[in-house]
N, C-alpha and C positions, 0 to 999 in steps of 0.2 A: 473401459470401466463405465458401466451404466447401472443405475439402481433399477432392479427388475420391477415390473408392475406390481408384483406381489409384495415386495419390500416397501414400495411407495405407499400402497394401500395400508400396510401395517403401520408405517410411520404416521400416516395421516390419521389413522384411528387412535394412535397414542397421543397425538398432539391436541388433546381436548381440554377445555377449561376444567380446572380442578385436578387434572392429572399431575403427577410429580416427576419433573425432569431433573436428573442429577448430572452435573458437568465435571468430568475429571480434567483438571487444568483450566479452571474457569477464568483465571486471570489473564489468559492469552487474549490478544486483541480480537481475534475472530470469535473465540469462545464467549468472551464477555458480551460482545455485541449480540450474538445469538441468544444468550441467556436473557438479556434485556427484552428482546423481541418476544420470546416465549412467555415471559412474565406479562408483557403487554397483552398477549393473547389469552391471558387468564390462567396459565399454568402455575403451579407451585414450583419454584426453582431454587435449587441449592447446588453446592459443589465444593470442590477443594482445589487448593494449589500448593505448590511446594514452599512458597514464601508469601508473606504479607507485603503488599506494596500499595501504591496509590490506587491501582485498579481494583484490587480486592477490597480495599477500604471503601471505595465508591460503591461497589456492589452491595456491601453490607449496609451502607447508609440508605440504599434504595430498597431495602427489605429482602435482599437475597442472602441466605445464610451461606457463609464461606468458612470451611474448616481449613486450617493451615497444616500442611503435611498430608501425605497420601497414606491411608491406613484402611485395611479391609473392613474395619469396624464401622467406617463411615457409610458403607453400602447397606441400605435397608430395602424394604419392599417398594422400591421406586418403580414407576411405570415405564421409564425409559432412562438409559444411561448413555451419555454422549461423550465422545473423546475426540481428540485431534491427532494429527500425524506426529505431534511431539510426544504423545503418550504411547510408550512401547507396550508390547504384549506381556512384558514382565511386570508391568505396573500392578501393585497388589489390589487396587480397587477394580481395575479392568478384569483381573483374574477372578475376583470375588463375584463380579456381575455375571461372568460366564458360568461359574460354579452354581450360582443361584438361578440360572436360566432367565435372567432379567434381559429384556431386549436391549441390545447394545449396538449403537450406530456411530459412524464417523460424522463429524459436524457438517461436512459437505453433503452427506446423504440427507440430513435433516433440513438444512437450508434449501437444498435443491427441491425438496417436496413442497416447501412453502412457495418457492419461486415458480415451479413448474405448473402449479395449480392456480397461479395468479397471472396477471399481465406483468412481464418481467423485462428488466434491462440488466444484462450481465456485462461487466467490464473486466477485461483481462488484457494481458500483454506483459512484456518484460519491464517496462518503465511507465510511470505516469498513471497507473490505474487507480491508485488511492485518490489522487487529486481530481482526476476526471470523474470518478464515480461520486465524489463529494460534491463536485460542481453540478453534476446532473441532478442529484437529489435536492440541492439548495435552490437551483434555478427552477426546477419543477414546482417547488413549494411557493415560488413567487409568480408562477404562470398559470395558476388556476387549479392545480391538483395537489394532493397531499400524500406523497408516497411514503412507504416504509423504506428506509435506506440503511444499508449496513456497509461500512467501509473498513479498510485495514489500517486505520489511524484515527486520531481524534480530530474531527473537524472543528475548527475554531468558531464556525458559525453554529454548529449543533451543540458545541461544548460537550461532545460525546462522540462515540464511534457509531452511533445510530441516530436516525431520525424516525420517531415512532409515529406512523400515520396509517393510511389505509392498507390493511393486509392483503387486499386484492391487487395492489400495485406495488411491486417490489423492485428496488434498484440495489444492486450489490456488486461489490468487487469479488470476483471469483479467482481462485488461486490455481495457477498452473504448476507450482513448484512440486506438487506431489501427485499430479495427474487428476486431482479431484475436480478440475473444471469440466471433466467429462461426465459428471453426474447431471449437468444442467441442460435444459431444453428451452432456451429463452426465446422471447418474442423479438427482442432487440439485443444484438451482441455488438459490443464496441471492443475492437482490438487495437490497442495503441501502437504496438510495434512487436517485433519478434527478434530476439537476439540470443546468442549463446549464453545459457545460464542453467543452473540446476543439473549440471552434468553428472552429479552423483546419482541422480534418478534416471536421466535420459541417455547418458553415455556420450551422445553426440547430437549435433544440431539437427541431423536428419530425423532422428526419433522424436525430437521436440516438434519439428514441423509436422510429422505424421499425427501427433496428438492434436495439433490445431486443426488439421484437416478433419479429424473426427469431431472436434468441437463444433466446427461450422456445419457439418452434416447433421448435427444434433439440433440445429435451429428448428423451431416450429415451421410448418409448411409455409405459412404466410410471413415468416420471420424476415427481419432486416439485418444485414451485416453492415456495420459502420466501421471503416478501417482507414488507417493512415495511408494515403497515396504515395508517401515517400518511401515506403517499405516495399521493395520489389517482390518479396515472397508473399506479402499480404495481397498485393495486386494480383498475383497468380492465384492465390487461394480464393480471392473474391469471386472468381469465375464459377465456383461451386454453389454460390448463393443466388437465389432467384431475385431477391431485392438487395442491391448493394449500393452503398453510398460512400464515396471517398471524401477525405478531407486533408487539408495541408496548408502550407504557407505559399499558396499561389492560387490565383483565380481559375487555373486550369482544372482544379478539382471541383467536385460537386459543391463543396463548401470550402472557402479559402480565405486567407488573410494576406493582404498586401499593404504597402505603405506603412510598415510597422515602425513605430517610434518607441524606443526603450529609454526610460528616464528613471534611473535609480531602481526603486522597487515598484515602479508603476509602468504601464505601457498602454499604447493605443494603436489601433489598426483599423483599416477599412475591411469590412466583412463582405464577402461575395457569396451569393447563392446561385448556382447554375450560371456562373460567369457574369452575373449581374450584381452591381454594388447595391447592397440593401441597407447599409448603415455603418456607423462608426462605433466600434466597441472599445471599452476602457477596462483595464484590469488593475487590481491593487496587489497582485502577486507578481514577482519578478521573472524575467528571462523569456527567451524565445520559446523554450520548451513549454512554458505555461501558456503562451499564445497558442501553440499547437494544441495543448490540452483543452483550452477553451473552445477552439474551433471544433474539435471532436465532440465536446459536450453539446454545443449548439447544433451540430449535425444530427446528433441523436434526438435531441428535443424537437427539432423541426421534422424529422422523420416520424416522430411520435405524433405529430400534428399540432404542436403547441404554437401559439402566436409569437412572433419575434419581438414585438415592442416590450413586453414585460421582461423578457429574457435580457435584452440589452440594458434595460433600466436597472435590473438587479445585479448584473455582472460585476460592477465596481464594488459592490458590497461583499463579494466573496473574499473571505479573509485567508483562506488556505487551510492547511492541515498541520497539526503539531508535528514538529521535526521535519517539515518540508520547508527549508529556508526559514525556519522560525527565528525571529529576532528576539533574543533573550535580553539584550541591552543595546541601547542606541544613544550614544553620547557624541558630541562634536568630534572628539578625538578617538573614540573607540566604539566599535559595534561588535557584539558577540552573537554568532549565528549557530544554531543547532540543526543538523540536517541528517536525514536517514540514508543518504547516498552510500551505496556499498558495491555497486557494479561500476566498472570503468566508465561506461557511457553516462551514468548518473553523476559520477564524480566530476567528469568534464563539464557537464551541463550546469551543475551547481556552481563550480568555480567561475565559469563564464558569466553566470548571472551575478555573482558577487562582485566581479570586476566592474560591473556597471556603476558601482558606488565610487569608483575612481580613487580607491585608497590601497595602501599596502595590504596584502592578503597573507595571513598565516593560517595554514590548514593543519589540523590534528586529525589524522586518519587512523581509524581502528579497523583493520581487515576483518571480514566477517566470514566465518566458517573455514575450516581447513580445506574442505573440498573446493570451495570457490577460489581460495588462494592458490591451490594446486592447479586448477584447470584454467583460470583466467588471470593468473598473476602476471603473465607477460604483457597483457593488455593495459595494465596500470602504468606502464613505463611512460606513456605519453598523456595519461589522463589528467595529470596535475599541471599541465601547461597553464600559465596564468597565475599560479600561486608563487609568491615571493619566497616563502619558507614552508617546507613540508616536514611535519613531525609525525613519524610512524610510531605506532605503539603495538602492543601485543595483539595477536589474533584472538578474536572473540569466538569461542568454540561453538556456541549455540547448541550445546548438548552433544556435539559430534566427538567421537574419538579420532585421534590423529592417525588414521590408517593410510593417509595420503602422503606421509613424509613431507608435509608442508611446514615451512618455517618463515618467519618474518624476515630473516636475513636475505633470502633469495629475492624477496620483494624489494628490500632496501637496496640491494646491489643493482637490480634492474632500474630502479628510480634514479640511483646515483649516476648512472650512465647518461641519463637524459636531462636531469635536473641539477642545477648548480648548488642548491642549498637544501639538503635533506639531512634530518637527524633521526635517531631512534631514541625514544624515551619510554621506559616501562610504564604501563598504564597507571600504576599506583603513584608515580612521580610526576605525572603530566602537569597537574595544577601548580605544584611547587616550581617546576621548571619554567612555566610561563611567567611566574612572578619574579624569579631570581636569575634567569638567564636571558631574558629579553624584556624590553620595555613594552608593556601592554598598550598597543596603539594600532590604528588602522582597523582592519577587520580580522577577528580571530574566529575561525569556523571549525566546529567540531563535527566531523563526518564519520558515519558508520551506523550500522543497524544494531549494535550491541549496547553495552552499558557506558559508552563514551558520552551519552547524553547526561549521565550523572556527573561526569567531569565538567560538562558545560554549565550545569546548574551550580556546582560547587564553585567553579571559577567566578561565575557571575555574582554569586552571593558574597564571596570573600572580597571581590573587587569593590562592590557597593559598600560593604561594611568598613573598608579602609578609607573611604572618602568622607 
């Protein structure tokens, strides 16, 4: 999947100041970020979404008109209409744009044009791409350059999913879930890891690997591949790149971390570059996985040519990303954490980071998508090691129909075999259960990519109100 030169030129011509861009599903995290960037570039921007939420409200406050509900009457003589993979061909606004012959493009096609004509850093991989891309954008802005940065979450430093800067330097998280990463031809590509996921699209890991082979071949001629040296497939894949840089938790890599000290939600490590110790790095986000993310970000920035001193100075100021080990409440006897983890590896890494607090850990987990539950359900059986109590709730469909015959009972049965304390509680009853069936203490962590985040907020609000 590549955007043809003709299509790129057409999109480039449409993205002119004063032109009107309309977004179908503007409240999505990737769509809202791109909408903000186009407004920053001088376009008139509007759009619609199925419901009003904090994101659509924020867009309205920023001067972007948002209609609630999808209706063909919303489509006017816009210069370009943009949709995401979440918007089906049956959507009335998408159909109306086709009927009116209004240029219609996927969000990745539009973002790729902005990136391909700029100096670009594209971050992808199964895990860690949102944190790593946020880190790169944040650290760049403290090291002498002002990038435009778009990530798949709300950076606590940006207070947004975008950093609006120089349009000729773009850092972005690019999505492999729908093959849209293949639109990009970056100058710098960071691949954090590669694991089995999105099998509703790829069917098997081999097809997923083939897509990443194509992604690497799409690098610009002078491009750099920055990759985790712990991933055997990425080591093999790196041989296709002319300029390749490895990173990991060892000084044997091009960039490495050793003598790692994890202390609650902070950490410190010795940073190595080309096997030489070059400094001590400190982090204010928890876990070994974030140490790895930070080394990947530093590897990208050093490959870009930025000096190390301001990077190490700014690194402790990186606050992380909303819903990535986000602390909603922190009291002596109770901490509440909200986290986006929905893949077995992410769940395991999140719980291991939480264990560093040295307290009893209760995890409420909302499985995400019927397809992921069907294909990866067996891998969850050992992912919750380290949690004292696991509460499973209903599968969050994310718009999928259950053609996979997936149910939470099979996941519950698999966990019950490996974990001594597992419960099932319907999503609508989770907050009441926590108040009336257990004493809220230790760490209560809400995990999942769906609306379990709303339960985290509700529980925190009610707990504070009762005190």
